[in-house]
C-alpha positions as CSV (number, residue, x, y, z in Angstrom):
1,X,12.4,-19.5,8.9
2,X,13.4,-17.1,11.7
3,X,10.4,-16.0,13.8
4,X,10.1,-12.8,15.8
5,X,7.5,-13.7,18.4
6,X,9.1,-15.8,21.1
7,X,7.1,-18.2,23.3
8,X,7.4,-15.8,26.2
9,X,6.1,-12.9,24.1
10,X,3.2,-15.0,22.8
11,X,2.3,-16.0,26.4
12,X,1.8,-12.2,27.0
13,X,0.2,-11.4,23.6
14,X,-2.2,-14.3,23.4
15,X,-4.7,-13.0,26.0
16,X,-4.6,-9.6,24.3
17,X,-5.4,-11.2,21.0
18,X,-8.2,-13.2,22.5
19,X,-9.6,-10.1,24.3
20,X,-9.5,-7.9,21.3
21,X,-11.3,-10.5,19.1
22,X,-14.9,-10.1,18.0
23,X,-17.5,-12.8,17.5
24,X,-16.6,-14.7,14.4
25,X,-18.9,-15.6,11.7
26,X,-18.0,-18.4,9.3
27,X,-15.2,-20.9,9.5
28,X,-12.3,-20.7,11.8
29,X,-9.2,-19.4,10.1
30,X,-6.8,-22.0,8.8
31,X,-3.8,-20.1,10.2
32,X,-3.6,-19.5,13.9
33,X,-3.4,-15.9,15.2
34,X,0.3,-16.3,16.2
35,X,1.3,-17.4,12.7
36,X,-0.8,-14.6,11.2
37,X,1.0,-12.0,13.3
38,X,4.3,-13.6,12.4
39,X,3.3,-13.2,8.7
40,X,2.5,-9.5,9.3
41,X,5.9,-8.9,10.9
42,X,7.6,-10.9,8.1
43,X,6.0,-8.6,5.5
44,X,7.0,-5.5,7.4
45,X,10.6,-6.7,8.0
46,X,11.2,-7.8,4.4
47,X,9.2,-5.2,2.6
48,X,7.4,-7.8,0.4
49,X,4.2,-7.4,-1.5
50,X,1.3,-9.5,-0.2
51,X,1.6,-11.9,-3.2
52,X,5.1,-12.9,-2.1
53,X,4.1,-14.0,1.4
54,X,5.5,-17.5,2.0
55,X,3.0,-20.3,2.1
56,X,3.7,-21.2,5.7
57,X,1.7,-18.1,6.7
58,X,-1.3,-19.2,4.6
59,X,-2.6,-18.0,1.3
60,X,-1.6,-14.5,0.6
61,X,-5.2,-13.3,-0.2
62,X,-6.6,-14.9,3.0
63,X,-3.9,-13.1,5.1
64,X,-4.6,-9.8,3.3
65,X,-8.4,-10.1,3.8
66,X,-7.8,-11.0,7.5
67,X,-5.5,-8.0,7.9
68,X,-8.1,-5.7,6.3
69,X,-10.8,-7.1,8.6
70,X,-8.6,-6.6,11.7
71,X,-7.9,-3.0,10.6
72,X,-11.5,-2.2,9.7
73,X,-12.8,-3.4,13.1
74,X,-10.1,-1.6,15.0
75,X,-8.8,-4.9,16.3
76,X,-5.2,-4.4,15.2
77,X,-5.1,-0.9,16.7
78,X,-6.5,-2.1,20.0
79,X,-4.0,-4.9,20.1
80,X,-1.0,-2.6,19.4
81,X,-2.3,-0.2,21.9
82,X,-2.6,-2.9,24.6
83,X,0.8,-4.2,23.7
84,X,2.5,-0.8,24.1
85,X,0.9,-0.3,27.5
86,X,2.3,-3.6,28.7
87,X,5.8,-3.1,30.2
88,X,6.7,-6.8,29.9
89,X,6.6,-6.6,26.1
90,X,9.6,-4.2,26.0
91,X,11.3,-6.5,23.6
92,X,8.4,-6.6,21.1
93,X,9.8,-5.7,17.7
94,X,9.2,-2.1,16.8
95,X,9.0,-0.8,13.3
96,X,10.8,2.3,12.2
97,X,10.0,3.9,8.9
98,X,12.0,6.7,7.6
99,X,12.7,8.4,4.2
100,X,15.2,5.8,3.3
101,X,12.5,3.2,3.1
102,X,9.4,5.1,1.9
103,X,10.1,7.2,-1.2
104,X,7.6,9.6,-2.8
105,X,7.6,10.9,-6.3
106,X,8.8,14.5,-6.8
107,X,5.3,15.5,-7.7
108,X,4.0,14.3,-4.3
109,X,6.0,17.0,-2.5
110,X,4.0,19.9,-4.0
111,X,7.2,21.4,-5.4
112,X,6.6,24.1,-8.1
113,X,7.2,23.3,-11.7
114,X,10.7,23.9,-13.0
115,X,11.0,27.2,-14.9
116,X,13.0,27.9,-18.0
117,X,15.7,30.6,-18.1
118,X,13.0,33.0,-19.4
119,X,10.8,32.4,-16.4
120,X,8.2,30.5,-18.3
121,X,7.1,26.9,-17.6
122,X,9.5,24.3,-19.0
123,X,6.6,22.5,-20.7
124,X,6.8,22.9,-24.5
125,X,3.9,24.8,-26.1
126,X,1.6,22.9,-28.4
127,X,2.3,23.7,-32.1
128,X,-1.3,23.1,-33.2
129,X,-2.3,21.8,-36.5
130,X,-1.3,23.1,-40.0
131,X,-5.0,23.4,-40.9
132,X,-5.6,25.8,-38.0
133,X,-2.7,27.9,-39.2
134,X,-4.0,27.9,-42.7
135,X,-7.4,29.2,-41.6
136,X,-9.4,26.1,-42.6
137,X,-11.2,23.6,-40.4
138,X,-9.4,20.5,-39.4
139,X,-10.5,17.3,-41.0
140,X,-9.7,13.8,-40.0
141,X,-10.2,12.4,-43.6
142,X,-9.7,14.0,-47.0
143,X,-12.6,15.9,-48.5
144,X,-14.9,14.1,-50.9
145,X,-13.8,14.1,-54.5
146,X,-15.8,16.3,-56.8
147,X,-17.6,14.8,-59.7
148,X,-16.6,15.8,-63.2
149,X,-18.5,15.1,-66.3
């Protein structure tokens, strides 16, 4: 597998990762921080869902939970902020997201509904039920049979 964080980059990043860490409760993670960060970069580079994360980065759900904890505690933001302020990390991979990668559904744009030639909404009108047109109440089952002697 091709890794993005070189040894020289990790020598600069490791103190930042350690400094941004909070006291840990529970067991030590099975995957070291460097491998975890490699996994995040791999996901971003390949556009994979979490469940398709290769096993060398650990269990996908453990990586996802760790990512969520880092985001919730502000650890990831602090690390990225510190990394951007360090001029020696100029070769740190940057992520660019544009409209060719992230697509939204047409309804997400807030565009008005399409109108028909008459200027009305293109949505077809409900025809209603035949019972309503006949003036009787609608029934879901046939009426009870009448008794004859």
